[in-house]
TORKOL-4160 file (C-alpha; in steps of 0.2 Angstrom, whole numbers, padded with zeros to 4 digits, m for minus):
490
<pt num="1" X="m0350" Y="0424" Z="0460"/>
<pt num="2" X="m0338" Y="0411" Z="0455"/>
<pt num="3" X="m0320" Y="0410" Z="0461"/>
<pt num="4" X="m0315" Y="0410" Z="0443"/>
<pt num="5" X="m0325" Y="0427" Z="0440"/>
<pt num="6" X="m0316" Y="0433" Z="0456"/>
<pt num="7" X="m0299" Y="0430" Z="0449"/>
<pt num="8" X="m0303" Y="0437" Z="0433"/>
<pt num="9" X="m0309" Y="0454" Z="0441"/>
<pt num="10" X="m0293" Y="0458" Z="0450"/>
<pt num="11" X="m0279" Y="0469" Z="0443"/>
<pt num="12" X="m0264" Y="0461" Z="0436"/>
<pt num="13" X="m0251" Y="0465" Z="0451"/>
<pt num="14" X="m0237" Y="0463" Z="0438"/>
<pt num="15" X="m0243" Y="0477" Z="0426"/>
<pt num="16" X="m0245" Y="0489" Z="0444"/>
<pt num="17" X="m0229" Y="0485" Z="0450"/>
<pt num="18" X="m0220" Y="0488" Z="0433"/>
<pt num="19" X="m0230" Y="0504" Z="0431"/>
<pt num="20" X="m0224" Y="0510" Z="0447"/>
<pt num="21" X="m0207" Y="0508" Z="0443"/>
<pt num="22" X="m0209" Y="0517" Z="0428"/>
<pt num="23" X="m0217" Y="0531" Z="0436"/>
<pt num="24" X="m0203" Y="0531" Z="0448"/>
<pt num="25" X="m0191" Y="0532" Z="0436"/>
<pt num="26" X="m0199" Y="0547" Z="0428"/>
<pt num="27" X="m0199" Y="0556" Z="0444"/>
<pt num="28" X="m0181" Y="0553" Z="0445"/>
<pt num="29" X="m0177" Y="0558" Z="0427"/>
<pt num="30" X="m0185" Y="0574" Z="0429"/>
<pt num="31" X="m0174" Y="0579" Z="0445"/>
<pt num="32" X="m0159" Y="0589" Z="0438"/>
<pt num="33" X="m0143" Y="0582" Z="0444"/>
<pt num="34" X="m0150" Y="0566" Z="0452"/>
<pt num="35" X="m0136" Y="0552" Z="0454"/>
<pt num="36" X="m0150" Y="0539" Z="0452"/>
<pt num="37" X="m0153" Y="0546" Z="0434"/>
<pt num="38" X="m0138" Y="0538" Z="0428"/>
<pt num="39" X="m0147" Y="0522" Z="0432"/>
<pt num="40" X="m0163" Y="0523" Z="0424"/>
<pt num="41" X="m0170" Y="0517" Z="0407"/>
<pt num="42" X="m0166" Y="0531" Z="0397"/>
<pt num="43" X="m0147" Y="0527" Z="0399"/>
<pt num="44" X="m0148" Y="0511" Z="0392"/>
<pt num="45" X="m0159" Y="0511" Z="0377"/>
<pt num="46" X="m0169" Y="0521" Z="0362"/>
<pt num="47" X="m0183" Y="0524" Z="0373"/>
<pt num="48" X="m0185" Y="0529" Z="0393"/>
<pt num="49" X="m0197" Y="0525" Z="0407"/>
<pt num="50" X="m0211" Y="0535" Z="0398"/>
<pt num="51" X="m0213" Y="0523" Z="0383"/>
<pt num="52" X="m0214" Y="0509" Z="0396"/>
<pt num="53" X="m0227" Y="0517" Z="0405"/>
<pt num="54" X="m0237" Y="0521" Z="0389"/>
<pt num="55" X="m0235" Y="0502" Z="0385"/>
<pt num="56" X="m0242" Y="0496" Z="0402"/>
<pt num="57" X="m0255" Y="0509" Z="0401"/>
<pt num="58" X="m0262" Y="0502" Z="0385"/>
<pt num="59" X="m0262" Y="0485" Z="0393"/>
<pt num="60" X="m0271" Y="0491" Z="0407"/>
<pt num="61" X="m0284" Y="0499" Z="0396"/>
<pt num="62" X="m0286" Y="0482" Z="0385"/>
<pt num="63" X="m0287" Y="0472" Z="0402"/>
<pt num="64" X="m0299" Y="0484" Z="0409"/>
<pt num="65" X="m0312" Y="0485" Z="0393"/>
<pt num="66" X="m0308" Y="0471" Z="0384"/>
<pt num="67" X="m0319" Y="0460" Z="0397"/>
<pt num="68" X="m0332" Y="0473" Z="0395"/>
<pt num="69" X="m0333" Y="0469" Z="0377"/>
<pt num="70" X="m0333" Y="0451" Z="0380"/>
<pt num="71" X="m0346" Y="0452" Z="0394"/>
<pt num="72" X="m0358" Y="0465" Z="0388"/>
<pt num="73" X="m0355" Y="0467" Z="0369"/>
<pt num="74" X="m0348" Y="0480" Z="0358"/>
<pt num="75" X="m0361" Y="0493" Z="0361"/>
<pt num="76" X="m0359" Y="0493" Z="0379"/>
<pt num="77" X="m0341" Y="0492" Z="0377"/>
<pt num="78" X="m0340" Y="0506" Z="0366"/>
<pt num="79" X="m0352" Y="0517" Z="0377"/>
<pt num="80" X="m0340" Y="0514" Z="0392"/>
<pt num="81" X="m0326" Y="0519" Z="0384"/>
<pt num="82" X="m0334" Y="0535" Z="0376"/>
<pt num="83" X="m0338" Y="0541" Z="0394"/>
<pt num="84" X="m0321" Y="0536" Z="0399"/>
<pt num="85" X="m0315" Y="0549" Z="0385"/>
<pt num="86" X="m0325" Y="0563" Z="0390"/>
<pt num="87" X="m0321" Y="0561" Z="0408"/>
<pt num="88" X="m0302" Y="0562" Z="0403"/>
<pt num="89" X="m0305" Y="0576" Z="0391"/>
<pt num="90" X="m0313" Y="0586" Z="0405"/>
<pt num="91" X="m0299" Y="0582" Z="0417"/>
<pt num="92" X="m0287" Y="0589" Z="0404"/>
<pt num="93" X="m0297" Y="0605" Z="0401"/>
<pt num="94" X="m0298" Y="0608" Z="0419"/>
<pt num="95" X="m0279" Y="0606" Z="0423"/>
<pt num="96" X="m0276" Y="0617" Z="0407"/>
<pt num="97" X="m0286" Y="0632" Z="0414"/>
<pt num="98" X="m0279" Y="0629" Z="0431"/>
<pt num="99" X="m0261" Y="0629" Z="0424"/>
<pt num="100" X="m0265" Y="0646" Z="0415"/>
<pt num="101" X="m0272" Y="0654" Z="0429"/>
<pt num="102" X="m0259" Y="0650" Z="0442"/>
<pt num="103" X="m0245" Y="0654" Z="0428"/>
<pt num="104" X="m0254" Y="0671" Z="0425"/>
<pt num="105" X="m0257" Y="0677" Z="0444"/>
<pt num="106" X="m0238" Y="0671" Z="0447"/>
<pt num="107" X="m0230" Y="0681" Z="0433"/>
<pt num="108" X="m0241" Y="0696" Z="0436"/>
<pt num="109" X="m0237" Y="0696" Z="0453"/>
<pt num="110" X="m0219" Y="0694" Z="0451"/>
<pt num="111" X="m0218" Y="0705" Z="0435"/>
<pt num="112" X="m0210" Y="0690" Z="0426"/>
<pt num="113" X="m0213" Y="0684" Z="0408"/>
<pt num="114" X="m0221" Y="0667" Z="0406"/>
<pt num="115" X="m0213" Y="0654" Z="0395"/>
<pt num="116" X="m0220" Y="0637" Z="0393"/>
<pt num="117" X="m0238" Y="0643" Z="0390"/>
<pt num="118" X="m0234" Y="0661" Z="0383"/>
<pt num="119" X="m0242" Y="0657" Z="0365"/>
<pt num="120" X="m0258" Y="0654" Z="0375"/>
<pt num="121" X="m0258" Y="0668" Z="0386"/>
<pt num="122" X="m0251" Y="0681" Z="0373"/>
<pt num="123" X="m0266" Y="0676" Z="0362"/>
<pt num="124" X="m0279" Y="0670" Z="0375"/>
<pt num="125" X="m0294" Y="0668" Z="0362"/>
<pt num="126" X="m0286" Y="0657" Z="0349"/>
<pt num="127" X="m0274" Y="0651" Z="0363"/>
<pt num="128" X="m0288" Y="0644" Z="0373"/>
<pt num="129" X="m0298" Y="0637" Z="0359"/>
<pt num="130" X="m0282" Y="0628" Z="0351"/>
<pt num="131" X="m0279" Y="0621" Z="0369"/>
<pt num="132" X="m0298" Y="0615" Z="0370"/>
<pt num="133" X="m0295" Y="0606" Z="0354"/>
<pt num="134" X="m0278" Y="0599" Z="0359"/>
<pt num="135" X="m0268" Y="0608" Z="0347"/>
<pt num="136" X="m0259" Y="0617" Z="0359"/>
<pt num="137" X="m0253" Y="0608" Z="0375"/>
<pt num="138" X="m0243" Y="0616" Z="0387"/>
<pt num="139" X="m0227" Y="0603" Z="0391"/>
<pt num="140" X="m0230" Y="0592" Z="0406"/>
<pt num="141" X="m0249" Y="0591" Z="0402"/>
<pt num="142" X="m0248" Y="0581" Z="0386"/>
<pt num="143" X="m0249" Y="0564" Z="0395"/>
<pt num="144" X="m0269" Y="0565" Z="0396"/>
<pt num="145" X="m0271" Y="0567" Z="0378"/>
<pt num="146" X="m0261" Y="0552" Z="0376"/>
<pt num="147" X="m0273" Y="0542" Z="0386"/>
<pt num="148" X="m0285" Y="0548" Z="0373"/>
<pt num="149" X="m0276" Y="0540" Z="0360"/>
<pt num="150" X="m0274" Y="0524" Z="0371"/>
<pt num="151" X="m0291" Y="0521" Z="0372"/>
<pt num="152" X="m0296" Y="0524" Z="0355"/>
<pt num="153" X="m0290" Y="0507" Z="0348"/>
<pt num="154" X="m0302" Y="0499" Z="0360"/>
<pt num="155" X="m0298" Y="0480" Z="0356"/>
<pt num="156" X="m0281" Y="0470" Z="0358"/>
<pt num="157" X="m0273" Y="0462" Z="0344"/>
<pt num="158" X="m0277" Y="0443" Z="0352"/>
<pt num="159" X="m0284" Y="0428" Z="0345"/>
<pt num="160" X="m0297" Y="0428" Z="0359"/>
<pt num="161" X="m0306" Y="0444" Z="0354"/>
<pt num="162" X="m0302" Y="0459" Z="0343"/>
<pt num="163" X="m0311" Y="0469" Z="0328"/>
<pt num="164" X="m0308" Y="0454" Z="0317"/>
<pt num="165" X="m0317" Y="0442" Z="0328"/>
<pt num="166" X="m0331" Y="0454" Z="0331"/>
<pt num="167" X="m0335" Y="0457" Z="0314"/>
<pt num="168" X="m0332" Y="0439" Z="0309"/>
<pt num="169" X="m0340" Y="0428" Z="0324"/>
<pt num="170" X="m0340" Y="0413" Z="0315"/>
<pt num="171" X="m0322" Y="0412" Z="0311"/>
<pt num="172" X="m0312" Y="0397" Z="0316"/>
<pt num="173" X="m0300" Y="0399" Z="0329"/>
<pt num="174" X="m0281" Y="0400" Z="0323"/>
<pt num="175" X="m0274" Y="0382" Z="0323"/>
<pt num="176" X="m0255" Y="0377" Z="0323"/>
<pt num="177" X="m0252" Y="0379" Z="0306"/>
<pt num="178" X="m0258" Y="0396" Z="0304"/>
<pt num="179" X="m0250" Y="0402" Z="0318"/>
<pt num="180" X="m0234" Y="0393" Z="0314"/>
<pt num="181" X="m0233" Y="0401" Z="0298"/>
<pt num="182" X="m0236" Y="0419" Z="0306"/>
<pt num="183" X="m0222" Y="0415" Z="0317"/>
<pt num="184" X="m0212" Y="0409" Z="0303"/>
<pt num="185" X="m0214" Y="0425" Z="0294"/>
<pt num="186" X="m0206" Y="0434" Z="0310"/>
<pt num="187" X="m0190" Y="0422" Z="0308"/>
<pt num="188" X="m0190" Y="0428" Z="0290"/>
<pt num="189" X="m0189" Y="0446" Z="0293"/>
<pt num="190" X="m0176" Y="0443" Z="0306"/>
<pt num="191" X="m0165" Y="0432" Z="0295"/>
<pt num="192" X="m0166" Y="0444" Z="0281"/>
<pt num="193" X="m0160" Y="0458" Z="0290"/>
<pt num="194" X="m0144" Y="0448" Z="0298"/>
<pt num="195" X="m0141" Y="0442" Z="0281"/>
<pt num="196" X="m0140" Y="0458" Z="0272"/>
<pt num="197" X="m0130" Y="0466" Z="0284"/>
<pt num="198" X="m0117" Y="0452" Z="0284"/>
<pt num="199" X="m0119" Y="0453" Z="0264"/>
<pt num="200" X="m0115" Y="0472" Z="0265"/>
<pt num="201" X="m0099" Y="0467" Z="0275"/>
<pt num="202" X="m0094" Y="0456" Z="0262"/>
<pt num="203" X="m0098" Y="0466" Z="0247"/>
<pt num="204" X="m0092" Y="0483" Z="0253"/>
<pt num="205" X="m0075" Y="0477" Z="0262"/>
<pt num="206" X="m0071" Y="0459" Z="0253"/>
<pt num="207" X="m0058" Y="0451" Z="0263"/>
<pt num="208" X="m0052" Y="0467" Z="0270"/>
<pt num="209" X="m0066" Y="0464" Z="0283"/>
<pt num="210" X="m0055" Y="0450" Z="0291"/>
<pt num="211" X="m0039" Y="0460" Z="0294"/>
<pt num="212" X="m0037" Y="0464" Z="0312"/>
<pt num="213" X="m0033" Y="0483" Z="0310"/>
<pt num="214" X="m0050" Y="0485" Z="0301"/>
<pt num="215" X="m0060" Y="0478" Z="0315"/>
<pt num="216" X="m0049" Y="0487" Z="0328"/>
<pt num="217" X="m0051" Y="0504" Z="0320"/>
<pt num="218" X="m0070" Y="0503" Z="0322"/>
<pt num="219" X="m0070" Y="0497" Z="0338"/>
<pt num="220" X="m0058" Y="0511" Z="0345"/>
<pt num="221" X="m0068" Y="0524" Z="0336"/>
<pt num="222" X="m0085" Y="0518" Z="0345"/>
<pt num="223" X="m0076" Y="0518" Z="0361"/>
<pt num="224" X="m0068" Y="0536" Z="0360"/>
<pt num="225" X="m0086" Y="0542" Z="0356"/>
<pt num="226" X="m0098" Y="0530" Z="0365"/>
<pt num="227" X="m0117" Y="0531" Z="0363"/>
<pt num="228" X="m0121" Y="0521" Z="0378"/>
<pt num="229" X="m0112" Y="0517" Z="0394"/>
<pt num="230" X="m0097" Y="0530" Z="0393"/>
<pt num="231" X="m0089" Y="0522" Z="0409"/>
<pt num="232" X="m0070" Y="0525" Z="0413"/>
<pt num="233" X="m0064" Y="0507" Z="0409"/>
<pt num="234" X="m0067" Y="0503" Z="0390"/>
<pt num="235" X="m0063" Y="0485" Z="0385"/>
<pt num="236" X="m0057" Y="0491" Z="0368"/>
<pt num="237" X="m0045" Y="0503" Z="0374"/>
<pt num="238" X="m0038" Y="0490" Z="0387"/>
<pt num="239" X="m0034" Y="0479" Z="0372"/>
<pt num="240" X="m0026" Y="0494" Z="0362"/>
<pt num="241" X="m0015" Y="0499" Z="0377"/>
<pt num="242" X="m0010" Y="0481" Z="0381"/>
<pt num="243" X="m0005" Y="0478" Z="0362"/>
<pt num="244" X="m0018" Y="0465" Z="0357"/>
<pt num="245" X="m0012" Y="0456" Z="0342"/>
<pt num="246" X="m0022" Y="0458" Z="0326"/>
<pt num="247" X="m0028" Y="0441" Z="0326"/>
<pt num="248" X="m0039" Y="0445" Z="0341"/>
<pt num="249" X="m0049" Y="0457" Z="0332"/>
<pt num="250" X="m0050" Y="0446" Z="0317"/>
<pt num="251" X="m0059" Y="0433" Z="0328"/>
<pt num="252" X="m0070" Y="0446" Z="0333"/>
<pt num="253" X="m0075" Y="0453" Z="0317"/>
<pt num="254" X="m0076" Y="0434" Z="0310"/>
<pt num="255" X="m0087" Y="0428" Z="0324"/>
<pt num="256" X="m0099" Y="0443" Z="0320"/>
<pt num="257" X="m0100" Y="0441" Z="0302"/>
<pt num="258" X="m0101" Y="0421" Z="0303"/>
<pt num="259" X="m0117" Y="0424" Z="0315"/>
<pt num="260" X="m0125" Y="0438" Z="0303"/>
<pt num="261" X="m0123" Y="0426" Z="0287"/>
<pt num="262" X="m0127" Y="0410" Z="0296"/>
<pt num="263" X="m0144" Y="0417" Z="0304"/>
<pt num="264" X="m0153" Y="0412" Z="0288"/>
<pt num="265" X="m0152" Y="0395" Z="0294"/>
<pt num="266" X="m0166" Y="0397" Z="0307"/>
<pt num="267" X="m0178" Y="0396" Z="0291"/>
<pt num="268" X="m0172" Y="0378" Z="0288"/>
<pt num="269" X="m0166" Y="0372" Z="0304"/>
<pt num="270" X="m0175" Y="0368" Z="0321"/>
<pt num="271" X="m0157" Y="0366" Z="0329"/>
<pt num="272" X="m0154" Y="0383" Z="0322"/>
<pt num="273" X="m0168" Y="0390" Z="0330"/>
<pt num="274" X="m0160" Y="0387" Z="0346"/>
<pt num="275" X="m0141" Y="0390" Z="0342"/>
<pt num="276" X="m0141" Y="0406" Z="0332"/>
<pt num="277" X="m0152" Y="0416" Z="0343"/>
<pt num="278" X="m0140" Y="0413" Z="0357"/>
<pt num="279" X="m0127" Y="0416" Z="0346"/>
<pt num="280" X="m0134" Y="0433" Z="0341"/>
<pt num="281" X="m0138" Y="0437" Z="0359"/>
<pt num="282" X="m0118" Y="0435" Z="0363"/>
<pt num="283" X="m0114" Y="0445" Z="0348"/>
<pt num="284" X="m0124" Y="0458" Z="0354"/>
<pt num="285" X="m0117" Y="0458" Z="0371"/>
<pt num="286" X="m0099" Y="0459" Z="0363"/>
<pt num="287" X="m0106" Y="0475" Z="0352"/>
<pt num="288" X="m0111" Y="0483" Z="0369"/>
<pt num="289" X="m0094" Y="0479" Z="0377"/>
<pt num="290" X="m0082" Y="0484" Z="0363"/>
<pt num="291" X="m0093" Y="0496" Z="0355"/>
<pt num="292" X="m0104" Y="0504" Z="0368"/>
<pt num="293" X="m0120" Y="0502" Z="0355"/>
<pt num="294" X="m0135" Y="0492" Z="0362"/>
<pt num="295" X="m0148" Y="0486" Z="0351"/>
<pt num="296" X="m0163" Y="0481" Z="0365"/>
<pt num="297" X="m0175" Y="0478" Z="0349"/>
<pt num="298" X="m0164" Y="0465" Z="0341"/>
<pt num="299" X="m0161" Y="0458" Z="0358"/>
<pt num="300" X="m0178" Y="0456" Z="0363"/>
<pt num="301" X="m0183" Y="0450" Z="0344"/>
<pt num="302" X="m0172" Y="0434" Z="0349"/>
<pt num="303" X="m0187" Y="0429" Z="0360"/>
<pt num="304" X="m0197" Y="0425" Z="0345"/>
<pt num="305" X="m0187" Y="0409" Z="0344"/>
<pt num="306" X="m0193" Y="0405" Z="0362"/>
<pt num="307" X="m0206" Y="0389" Z="0362"/>
<pt num="308" X="m0218" Y="0397" Z="0374"/>
<pt num="309" X="m0228" Y="0381" Z="0375"/>
<pt num="310" X="m0212" Y="0371" Z="0381"/>
<pt num="311" X="m0208" Y="0385" Z="0393"/>
<pt num="312" X="m0225" Y="0385" Z="0400"/>
<pt num="313" X="m0227" Y="0366" Z="0403"/>
<pt num="314" X="m0209" Y="0365" Z="0410"/>
<pt num="315" X="m0213" Y="0378" Z="0423"/>
<pt num="316" X="m0229" Y="0371" Z="0427"/>
<pt num="317" X="m0221" Y="0354" Z="0429"/>
<pt num="318" X="m0208" Y="0360" Z="0441"/>
<pt num="319" X="m0213" Y="0375" Z="0449"/>
<pt num="320" X="m0232" Y="0374" Z="0451"/>
<pt num="321" X="m0241" Y="0365" Z="0464"/>
<pt num="322" X="m0257" Y="0357" Z="0463"/>
<pt num="323" X="m0267" Y="0349" Z="0449"/>
<pt num="324" X="m0267" Y="0365" Z="0438"/>
<pt num="325" X="m0260" Y="0360" Z="0421"/>
<pt num="326" X="m0250" Y="0373" Z="0410"/>
<pt num="327" X="m0261" Y="0377" Z="0395"/>
<pt num="328" X="m0255" Y="0379" Z="0376"/>
<pt num="329" X="m0255" Y="0394" Z="0367"/>
<pt num="330" X="m0262" Y="0387" Z="0352"/>
<pt num="331" X="m0275" Y="0372" Z="0351"/>
<pt num="332" X="m0268" Y="0357" Z="0342"/>
<pt num="333" X="m0285" Y="0348" Z="0342"/>
<pt num="334" X="m0291" Y="0358" Z="0328"/>
<pt num="335" X="m0288" Y="0350" Z="0313"/>
<pt num="336" X="m0277" Y="0358" Z="0299"/>
<pt num="337" X="m0284" Y="0366" Z="0284"/>
<pt num="338" X="m0276" Y="0373" Z="0268"/>
<pt num="339" X="m0265" Y="0389" Z="0271"/>
<pt num="340" X="m0270" Y="0404" Z="0261"/>
<pt num="341" X="m0259" Y="0408" Z="0247"/>
<pt num="342" X="m0260" Y="0426" Z="0253"/>
<pt num="343" X="m0248" Y="0426" Z="0268"/>
<pt num="344" X="m0235" Y="0415" Z="0259"/>
<pt num="345" X="m0235" Y="0428" Z="0244"/>
<pt num="346" X="m0234" Y="0444" Z="0257"/>
<pt num="347" X="m0220" Y="0436" Z="0266"/>
<pt num="348" X="m0210" Y="0431" Z="0250"/>
<pt num="349" X="m0214" Y="0450" Z="0243"/>
<pt num="350" X="m0208" Y="0458" Z="0259"/>
<pt num="351" X="m0191" Y="0447" Z="0259"/>
<pt num="352" X="m0190" Y="0451" Z="0241"/>
<pt num="353" X="m0192" Y="0470" Z="0244"/>
<pt num="354" X="m0179" Y="0468" Z="0257"/>
<pt num="355" X="m0166" Y="0462" Z="0245"/>
<pt num="356" X="m0170" Y="0474" Z="0232"/>
<pt num="357" X="m0166" Y="0489" Z="0245"/>
<pt num="358" X="m0149" Y="0479" Z="0248"/>
<pt num="359" X="m0146" Y="0479" Z="0229"/>
<pt num="360" X="m0150" Y="0496" Z="0226"/>
<pt num="361" X="m0143" Y="0503" Z="0241"/>
<pt num="362" X="m0160" Y="0511" Z="0247"/>
<pt num="363" X="m0159" Y="0521" Z="0263"/>
<pt num="364" X="m0177" Y="0526" Z="0265"/>
<pt num="365" X="m0185" Y="0521" Z="0282"/>
<pt num="366" X="m0192" Y="0507" Z="0284"/>
<pt num="367" X="m0180" Y="0502" Z="0271"/>
<pt num="368" X="m0161" Y="0500" Z="0272"/>
<pt num="369" X="m0147" Y="0490" Z="0265"/>
<pt num="370" X="m0139" Y="0489" Z="0282"/>
<pt num="371" X="m0122" Y="0495" Z="0277"/>
<pt num="372" X="m0117" Y="0500" Z="0295"/>
<pt num="373" X="m0098" Y="0496" Z="0298"/>
<pt num="374" X="m0098" Y="0488" Z="0281"/>
<pt num="375" X="m0083" Y="0498" Z="0273"/>
<pt num="376" X="m0065" Y="0494" Z="0277"/>
<pt num="377" X="m0056" Y="0506" Z="0288"/>
<pt num="378" X="m0037" Y="0507" Z="0289"/>
<pt num="379" X="m0026" Y="0506" Z="0304"/>
<pt num="380" X="m0020" Y="0522" Z="0309"/>
<pt num="381" X="m0025" Y="0538" Z="0316"/>
<pt num="382" X="m0042" Y="0540" Z="0320"/>
<pt num="383" X="m0054" Y="0557" Z="0321"/>
<pt num="384" X="m0069" Y="0557" Z="0332"/>
<pt num="385" X="m0080" Y="0571" Z="0340"/>
<pt num="386" X="m0083" Y="0577" Z="0358"/>
<pt num="387" X="m0098" Y="0589" Z="0362"/>
<pt num="388" X="m0092" Y="0601" Z="0378"/>
<pt num="389" X="m0103" Y="0611" Z="0387"/>
<pt num="390" X="m0097" Y="0626" Z="0398"/>
<pt num="391" X="m0109" Y="0629" Z="0413"/>
<pt num="392" X="m0111" Y="0645" Z="0421"/>
<pt num="393" X="m0103" Y="0641" Z="0436"/>
<pt num="394" X="m0087" Y="0638" Z="0425"/>
<pt num="395" X="m0087" Y="0620" Z="0425"/>
<pt num="396" X="m0085" Y="0610" Z="0408"/>
<pt num="397" X="m0095" Y="0593" Z="0404"/>
<pt num="398" X="m0093" Y="0582" Z="0390"/>
<pt num="399" X="m0112" Y="0579" Z="0382"/>
<pt num="400" X="m0115" Y="0561" Z="0378"/>
<pt num="401" X="m0121" Y="0560" Z="0360"/>
<pt num="402" X="m0138" Y="0551" Z="0366"/>
<pt num="403" X="m0143" Y="0567" Z="0376"/>
<pt num="404" X="m0147" Y="0576" Z="0360"/>
<pt num="405" X="m0161" Y="0565" Z="0354"/>
<pt num="406" X="m0164" Y="0546" Z="0352"/>
<pt num="407" X="m0170" Y="0549" Z="0335"/>
<pt num="408" X="m0153" Y="0554" Z="0329"/>
<pt num="409" X="m0143" Y="0541" Z="0336"/>
<pt num="410" X="m0139" Y="0532" Z="0320"/>
<pt num="411" X="m0132" Y="0545" Z="0311"/>
<pt num="412" X="m0128" Y="0558" Z="0327"/>
<pt num="413" X="m0110" Y="0557" Z="0322"/>
<pt num="414" X="m0111" Y="0561" Z="0305"/>
<pt num="415" X="m0123" Y="0575" Z="0309"/>
<pt num="416" X="m0111" Y="0582" Z="0321"/>
<pt num="417" X="m0096" Y="0580" Z="0308"/>
<pt num="418" X="m0105" Y="0591" Z="0295"/>
<pt num="419" X="m0100" Y="0606" Z="0304"/>
<pt num="420" X="m0082" Y="0604" Z="0298"/>
<pt num="421" X="m0086" Y="0602" Z="0280"/>
<pt num="422" X="m0088" Y="0620" Z="0278"/>
<pt num="423" X="m0079" Y="0636" Z="0284"/>
<pt num="424" X="m0096" Y="0645" Z="0289"/>
<pt num="425" X="m0107" Y="0644" Z="0303"/>
<pt num="426" X="m0122" Y="0633" Z="0300"/>
<pt num="427" X="m0138" Y="0643" Z="0306"/>
<pt num="428" X="m0147" Y="0625" Z="0306"/>
<pt num="429" X="m0136" Y="0618" Z="0317"/>
<pt num="430" X="m0135" Y="0634" Z="0327"/>
<pt num="431" X="m0155" Y="0633" Z="0330"/>
<pt num="432" X="m0153" Y="0615" Z="0335"/>
<pt num="433" X="m0140" Y="0619" Z="0348"/>
<pt num="434" X="m0151" Y="0633" Z="0353"/>
<pt num="435" X="m0166" Y="0623" Z="0355"/>
<pt num="436" X="m0155" Y="0609" Z="0365"/>
<pt num="437" X="m0148" Y="0623" Z="0378"/>
<pt num="438" X="m0166" Y="0629" Z="0380"/>
<pt num="439" X="m0172" Y="0612" Z="0384"/>
<pt num="440" X="m0157" Y="0608" Z="0396"/>
<pt num="441" X="m0157" Y="0626" Z="0404"/>
<pt num="442" X="m0175" Y="0625" Z="0407"/>
<pt num="443" X="m0175" Y="0611" Z="0420"/>
<pt num="444" X="m0155" Y="0614" Z="0426"/>
<pt num="445" X="m0151" Y="0596" Z="0420"/>
<pt num="446" X="m0133" Y="0599" Z="0424"/>
<pt num="447" X="m0135" Y="0609" Z="0440"/>
<pt num="448" X="m0130" Y="0626" Z="0431"/>
<pt num="449" X="m0135" Y="0634" Z="0415"/>
<pt num="450" X="m0126" Y="0632" Z="0399"/>
<pt num="451" X="m0117" Y="0646" Z="0393"/>
<pt num="452" X="m0106" Y="0638" Z="0380"/>
<pt num="453" X="m0105" Y="0624" Z="0368"/>
<pt num="454" X="m0092" Y="0617" Z="0356"/>
<pt num="455" X="m0091" Y="0603" Z="0344"/>
<pt num="456" X="m0073" Y="0598" Z="0345"/>
<pt num="457" X="m0065" Y="0586" Z="0332"/>
<pt num="458" X="m0050" Y="0576" Z="0340"/>
<pt num="459" X="m0036" Y="0566" Z="0333"/>
<pt num="460" X="m0028" Y="0551" Z="0341"/>
<pt num="461" X="m0014" Y="0541" Z="0333"/>
<pt num="462" X="m0017" Y="0525" Z="0345"/>
<pt num="463" X="m0002" Y="0516" Z="0335"/>
<pt num="464" X="0010" Y="0528" Z="0340"/>
<pt num="465" X="0005" Y="0533" Z="0358"/>
<pt num="466" X="m0009" Y="0520" Z="0364"/>
<pt num="467" X="m0007" Y="0526" Z="0382"/>
<pt num="468" X="m0011" Y="0544" Z="0379"/>
<pt num="469" X="m0022" Y="0549" Z="0394"/>
<pt num="470" X="m0030" Y="0562" Z="0383"/>
<pt num="471" X="m0033" Y="0551" Z="0368"/>
<pt num="472" X="m0025" Y="0563" Z="0355"/>
<pt num="473" X="m0029" Y="0583" Z="0355"/>
<pt num="474" X="m0042" Y="0594" Z="0347"/>
<pt num="475" X="m0038" Y="0600" Z="0330"/>
<pt num="476" X="m0056" Y="0609" Z="0326"/>
<pt num="477" X="m0068" Y="0618" Z="0336"/>
<pt num="478" X="m0085" Y="0623" Z="0331"/>
<pt num="479" X="m0091" Y="0636" Z="0344"/>
<pt num="480" X="m0109" Y="0641" Z="0349"/>
<pt num="481" X="m0112" Y="0654" Z="0362"/>
<pt num="482" X="m0129" Y="0655" Z="0371"/>
<pt num="483" X="m0136" Y="0672" Z="0370"/>
<pt num="484" X="m0138" Y="0680" Z="0385"/>
<pt num="485" X="m0155" Y="0684" Z="0392"/>
<pt num="486" X="m0160" Y="0702" Z="0398"/>
<pt num="487" X="m0164" Y="0703" Z="0417"/>
<pt num="488" X="m0183" Y="0705" Z="0419"/>
<pt num="489" X="m0189" Y="0723" Z="0425"/>
<pt num="490" X="m0195" Y="0723" Z="0442"/>
């Protein structure tokens, strides 16, 4: 066995370390009231450690089975994957039956009613049949079917080998021109998103956007009901309490708008491809500090402007020892060929669709007119929302908006505000709160069961009383009393 093959057969320790950290975070997140839970990944983005673990598991599957496809061919690789799928499926069935047996014996002995697996035990024949076909999977047992999905897409998206390269064995390797245009298409998507976001502000607010009161009102409202990082000291509140002049907020809004409108220059200037991502990174850090909103996707997408070949060669020259040279990501010795019109037409069509969505104010995922914060907001009293939960031990806590569901974070405040637009109770919203309470009470997330929830509408006139320690007062309450459960018969 050659040294190269020995190295190639080793596991990648970086993936194992990151996967271990992700598992540790998942473990911490499942312990109610754990102090370490405040610093895990779920507090700083739209995903948590489980998504990281899934990503790393997929990478591990690619590294493990990709070499089999390269070394032994597609037939042998598919056979290995089918065997692994069967093995994982058998483990899943074994865990399901074991869990059902333990729950059945425990609930029968203690005369309790099952909860998580009740639908399966109440109709055992159809329930177990649905469990065998993976249609009904108890909570915390749904990770193994995920591995089935991870292994089904058995080839990675790479130039080295993929389904495409397997079907087209004589296809030429990608040259600098073709790969460069693919990167340029990514630049176009980023540029259009920032551009239409800036255009929405200019169109909807006009010159009002540059008024300090407009920016100040937006920042204060976000600081009062933060999505991320609800720390005690808030930069925006500090500026208000210290009577910061309007031009400070005008500068903040102007810099953000210039970066959004100027981002399109990355399509035409190499210098802009260095400057604008750094400027956008600074803007997003400012958004996080002043508005408590984190855009991890847009932050990471700034890395598409990073010249990987340059970084690799720089690190190779300054940090590596020996004669090993850094290898380029794209082969430049391949003679360029005429680029097909199809990628160019597809990119142009994509950009045109983005602009049409902006002109017609389309809000239908994945299309958007990017009108967040685009309308002018007068300086004056503000209304904001609080979600208060009363626990069984008598303690009251504030529930952050992100705790409900990451999926509704972009419009969570609007959803909560709807309950104050009618005088009647909303059955749908009560059902939503009921599901949330059941989920949190199941694992005692707050150390004690929730007995009551309130959606409170607050008003604060920060111009008259900027140093109010309560930041205003409640002017409306939407109550929800958790139904009491009857005690189980003994």
